[in-house]
C-alpha positions as CSV (number, residue, x, y, z in Angstrom):
1,M,89.1,108.7,147.4
2,K,88.1,110.2,144.0
3,N,86.9,108.2,141.0
4,G,88.3,105.0,142.6
5,L,91.8,106.6,142.9
6,K,93.6,106.9,146.2
7,I,95.0,110.3,146.8
8,E,98.5,110.3,148.3
9,S,101.4,112.8,148.6
10,L,104.9,112.5,147.1
11,T,108.2,114.2,148.0
12,P,129.5,99.9,104.7
13,A,129.9,98.2,101.7
14,L,130.8,100.4,98.7
15,P,127.6,101.9,97.0
16,H,128.8,101.4,93.4
17,P,130.3,98.7,91.1
18,M,133.9,97.8,91.5
19,G,136.2,99.9,89.2
20,K,139.8,100.0,88.1
21,G,142.2,100.6,90.9
22,E,140.0,99.1,93.6
23,T,141.5,96.5,95.8
24,V,138.5,95.8,98.1
25,S,137.1,92.3,97.3
26,A,133.4,92.3,96.1
27,S,132.9,89.0,97.9
28,W,133.0,90.2,101.5
29,Q,130.9,88.5,104.0
30,V,130.6,90.9,106.9
31,R,129.0,89.7,110.1
32,D,127.7,91.8,112.9
33,G,130.5,93.1,115.0
34,Q,133.2,92.1,112.5
35,L,133.3,95.1,110.2
36,L,136.6,96.5,111.5
37,N,138.3,93.2,111.4
38,T,137.0,92.6,107.9
39,L,138.3,95.9,106.7
40,L,141.7,95.4,108.2
41,G,142.0,91.9,106.9
42,K,140.7,92.4,103.4
43,T,142.1,95.8,102.4
44,N,145.5,96.6,101.0
45,F,146.2,100.1,102.3
46,S,149.2,100.7,100.1
47,R,147.4,100.7,96.8
48,A,144.8,102.9,95.1
49,V,141.1,102.9,96.0
50,P,137.9,103.7,94.1
51,S,138.6,105.9,91.1
52,L,134.9,106.8,91.0
53,V,135.3,109.0,94.0
54,K,138.6,110.4,92.6
55,W,140.8,109.2,95.4
56,E,144.4,108.7,94.2
57,R,146.0,107.1,97.2
58,V,145.0,106.8,100.9
59,G,146.6,105.4,104.0
60,G,145.0,103.1,106.5
61,F,143.6,105.7,108.9
62,P,140.6,106.9,106.8
63,L,139.2,103.4,106.4
64,I,139.8,102.6,110.1
65,L,137.9,105.8,111.0
66,F,135.2,104.8,108.6
67,A,134.9,101.4,110.2
68,L,134.7,102.9,113.7
69,I,132.0,105.3,112.5
70,C,130.0,102.4,111.1
71,L,130.3,100.4,114.3
72,T,129.2,103.4,116.3
73,F,126.2,104.0,114.1
74,N,125.3,100.3,114.3
75,G,125.4,100.5,118.1
76,F,123.3,103.7,118.2
77,C,120.6,102.1,116.0
78,A,120.5,99.0,118.1
79,D,120.3,101.1,121.3
80,T,117.4,103.2,119.8
81,E,115.5,100.1,118.8
82,Y,116.0,98.6,122.3
83,K,114.5,101.6,124.0
84,L,111.3,101.5,121.9
85,V,108.1,100.4,123.5
86,R,106.5,98.1,120.9
87,I,102.8,97.1,120.6
88,E,101.8,94.0,118.8
89,T,98.6,92.0,118.4
90,L,98.4,88.3,119.1
91,T,95.4,86.1,118.6
92,N,93.8,86.9,121.9
93,A,96.0,89.6,123.4
94,V,97.6,92.9,122.9
95,R,101.3,92.5,123.8
96,V,103.6,95.3,124.9
97,R,107.4,94.9,124.6
98,L,109.3,96.9,127.3
99,P,113.0,97.5,127.9
100,L,114.1,96.2,131.3
101,T,117.5,97.9,131.6
102,D,116.9,101.4,130.1
103,V,117.2,103.1,133.5
104,T,117.1,106.7,132.0
105,G,114.2,106.1,129.7
106,K,110.4,105.9,129.9
107,V,110.5,102.5,131.7
108,R,112.2,102.0,135.0
109,V,112.4,99.2,137.5
110,K,111.4,100.1,141.1
111,E,111.1,98.3,144.4
112,K,107.9,98.6,146.3
113,S,108.0,100.7,149.4
114,S,105.7,101.0,152.4
115,E,104.4,104.4,151.4
116,G,103.6,103.2,147.9
117,F,105.9,105.4,145.9
118,G,108.6,102.9,145.1
119,R,112.4,103.2,145.0
120,P,114.4,103.0,141.7
121,V,116.9,100.1,141.6
122,A,119.7,99.0,139.2
123,P,118.0,96.0,137.5
124,S,121.3,94.3,136.5
125,K,122.5,94.4,140.1
126,V,119.3,93.3,141.9
127,S,117.4,90.0,141.8
128,L,114.1,91.1,140.5
129,G,111.1,89.4,142.0
130,K,107.7,90.0,143.5
131,K,108.7,93.1,145.4
132,H,109.7,94.9,142.1
133,Y,107.7,96.4,139.3
134,L,108.1,98.3,136.1
135,E,107.1,102.0,136.1
136,W,106.2,103.0,132.5
137,Q,105.6,106.6,131.6
138,I,102.9,105.9,129.0
139,G,101.9,108.2,126.2
140,Y,99.0,108.5,123.8
141,D,100.1,110.7,121.0
142,L,103.0,111.9,118.8
143,T,103.6,114.7,116.3
144,N,104.9,112.3,113.7
145,T,104.4,108.8,112.4
146,N,108.0,107.6,112.8
147,S,107.3,105.2,115.7
148,P,106.2,101.6,115.2
149,S,103.6,102.2,117.9
150,V,101.9,105.0,116.1
151,V,98.4,104.6,114.6
152,P,98.2,107.0,111.6
153,E,94.5,106.7,111.2
154,I,94.0,108.2,114.7
155,R,94.7,111.8,113.9
156,F,93.5,114.9,115.8
157,L,94.4,118.6,116.3
158,R,95.6,120.2,119.4
159,N,96.1,124.0,119.2
160,G,96.4,123.8,115.5
161,E,99.1,121.0,115.6
162,T,98.4,117.6,114.1
163,K,98.7,114.7,116.6
164,Y,98.7,110.9,115.9
165,G,97.6,108.2,118.2
166,H,100.5,106.4,120.0
167,E,101.1,103.6,122.6
168,L,97.8,103.7,124.6
169,S,95.9,104.7,121.5
170,K,97.2,101.7,119.6
171,M,96.6,99.4,122.6
172,V,93.0,100.4,123.0
173,L,92.3,100.2,119.2
174,E,93.7,96.7,119.0
175,A,91.8,95.7,122.1
176,V,88.6,96.8,120.5
177,R,89.4,94.9,117.3
178,L,90.1,91.8,119.3
179,G,86.9,92.2,121.3
180,L,88.7,92.6,124.6
181,I,87.0,96.0,125.0
182,S,83.6,96.8,123.5
183,T,82.6,100.0,121.7
184,N,79.9,100.5,124.3
185,Q,82.5,100.7,127.0
186,L,84.3,103.4,125.2
187,V,81.1,105.3,124.7
188,R,80.4,105.1,128.5
189,E,84.0,106.3,129.2
190,I,83.6,109.3,126.9
191,E,80.4,110.3,128.7
192,A,82.1,109.8,132.1
193,L,85.0,112.0,131.1
194,K,82.7,114.8,130.0
195,K,81.4,115.0,133.6
196,V,84.8,115.5,135.3
197,Q,84.8,118.8,137.1
198,P,87.8,121.2,137.0
199,S,88.4,120.7,140.7
200,E,88.8,117.0,140.2
201,F,91.8,117.3,137.8
202,E,95.0,116.2,139.5
203,E,96.9,119.2,138.0
204,N,94.6,121.5,139.9
205,Q,95.3,120.0,143.3
206,T,97.2,122.1,145.8
207,V,100.9,121.8,146.3
208,Q,101.6,122.0,150.0
209,V,104.8,123.4,151.5
210,E,105.6,122.9,155.2
211,I,108.3,125.2,156.6
212,S,110.0,124.2,159.8
213,T,109.9,126.8,162.7
214,N,113.3,125.7,163.8
215,N,116.5,126.6,161.9
216,A,118.6,123.8,160.6
217,A,122.4,123.6,160.9
218,D,124.4,126.7,159.9
219,G,121.3,128.9,159.7
220,F,119.5,127.0,156.9
221,Q,115.7,126.6,157.3
222,S,114.2,123.3,156.3
223,A,111.0,122.9,154.2
224,I,109.0,120.0,152.9
225,Q,107.0,120.1,149.7
226,R,104.1,117.7,149.3
227,L,102.8,117.0,145.8
228,P,99.5,115.2,145.3
229,Q,99.6,111.8,143.6
230,F,96.6,109.7,142.5
231,T,96.8,105.9,142.5
232,K,94.4,103.2,141.5
233,T,95.4,99.6,142.2
234,T,94.0,96.6,140.4
235,P,94.8,92.8,140.6
236,H,97.0,93.2,137.5
237,G,98.9,96.4,138.3
238,W,98.3,100.0,139.2
239,V,98.2,103.3,137.5
240,Q,99.5,106.6,139.1
241,I,99.1,110.2,138.2
242,Q,102.0,112.3,139.5
243,L,102.5,116.0,139.4
244,K,105.9,117.0,137.9
245,Q,107.5,120.4,137.4
246,K,107.2,121.5,133.7
247,Q,110.6,121.4,132.0
248,R,110.0,124.2,129.5
249,A,107.4,126.3,131.3
250,V,106.4,127.5,134.8
251,G,104.2,125.3,136.9
252,Y,103.3,121.6,137.2
253,Q,102.0,119.0,134.8
254,A,100.3,115.7,135.5
255,M,102.1,112.6,134.3
256,V,100.5,109.1,134.0
257,Y,102.5,106.0,134.9
258,V,101.5,102.4,134.4
259,C,103.0,100.1,137.1
260,L,103.4,96.5,136.2
261,P,104.5,93.9,138.8
262,M,107.5,91.9,137.8
263,N,105.7,88.6,138.5
264,E,103.2,89.7,135.8
265,V,105.7,90.3,133.0
266,L,106.6,87.6,130.4
267,T,109.7,86.4,128.5
268,P,109.7,86.4,124.6
269,D,108.1,82.9,124.5
270,G,105.2,84.1,126.6
271,S,106.2,82.3,129.8
272,P,106.5,84.1,133.2
273,R,109.9,85.7,133.8
274,K,111.8,84.0,136.6
275,S,113.3,85.9,139.5
276,G,116.8,87.2,138.9
277,S,118.8,90.2,137.8
278,A,118.3,91.6,134.4
279,R,120.5,90.6,131.5
280,F,122.2,93.1,129.2
281,K,119.5,94.8,127.2
282,E,116.9,92.3,128.3
283,T,113.3,92.9,127.1
284,V,110.1,91.8,128.8
285,Y,106.5,91.6,127.7
286,Y,103.1,92.3,129.2
287,D,99.8,91.0,127.7
288,F,96.5,92.7,127.9
289,T,93.9,89.9,127.6
290,R,90.1,89.6,128.3
291,A,91.0,88.9,131.9
292,N,92.7,92.3,132.5
293,A,91.3,94.5,129.7
294,A,89.5,96.6,132.3
295,F,93.0,97.8,133.3
296,L,93.2,99.6,130.0
297,L,90.0,101.5,130.9
298,D,91.6,102.5,134.2
299,I,94.6,103.9,132.3
300,I,92.3,105.9,130.0
301,H,90.4,107.3,132.9
302,A,93.7,108.3,134.6
303,F,94.5,110.5,131.7
304,G,90.9,111.8,131.8
305,I,91.3,113.1,135.3
306,A,94.9,114.1,135.1
307,S,94.3,117.4,133.4
308,Q,91.8,119.3,131.2
309,Q,94.1,118.9,128.1
310,H,94.5,115.2,128.6
311,N,90.7,114.9,129.1
312,E,90.0,116.6,125.8
313,D,92.7,114.6,124.0
314,V,91.6,111.2,125.2
315,R,87.9,111.9,124.3
316,K,89.0,112.8,120.8
317,I,91.1,109.7,120.6
318,L,88.3,107.5,121.8
319,G,86.0,109.1,119.2
320,K,88.5,108.3,116.5
321,I,88.8,104.7,117.6
322,L,85.0,104.4,117.5
323,E,85.0,105.8,113.9
324,T,87.8,103.4,112.9
325,A,86.2,100.4,114.6
326,G,82.9,101.1,112.8
327,R,84.4,101.0,109.3
């Protein structure tokens, strides 16, 4: 048990006025999902089209292709928006919107398991209830301000590169503004993170490999790799620090996951979500209120003991939040 964490192991419409030779009606009323039908129904393919783009005559294929491209782009934009984790502020809560069926993204549905690591499930094929939870790979910064969950006023440097507060940063800032977390609590957290020793960082824990003395079938030898994992459980959810192999470098990196029980998530109207399989592109919500605001501090502390870099970043972010809150 370290810092309250249990240590475990883990194996289009035209953009110009209508001109001579155009046969496309300027009074189109195009509804979502009807662009292709509208084009096919409203366009006379045998006559000339816009003289402003110097087309003499075209057949039906280019416009059909154009319609298909528009529909594809429409779908891509809708899919990108669905996958976003959005943070919004209510009167007495910080609300997080999470995608429920984005199985390849940052938020996945898992089923609780006896060893505490969880098993991924297909949310649309399983009745989601008390034994399931959302595993959210939460972040705290971005290199740009394109996300709706970015806080531009929280800006800091890492190795000469400008970073902007994101997700966790916005949640903590809004929690302070609402009075869910006090500035004194942030000051105490900064002081606590300064005292974390290098040996306590999860990224510095030993990766154990057990090699069997007996050969497996056909001359293969079996081995088991054990990666350390830190977990802190609260009445409102739990936070985990997992070691993952770096994708673009050699070694391991510590990743922080926020785990939210399905019986704690809400529907868009703020009511508890009923048990049942997920609908197509269903979204759910989680509220941080005065009752569970301490859970935010646990998430902050998880980053603080995950790695030296996370520790330094989080302290910078908390300092920026204190500056912003004091204005």
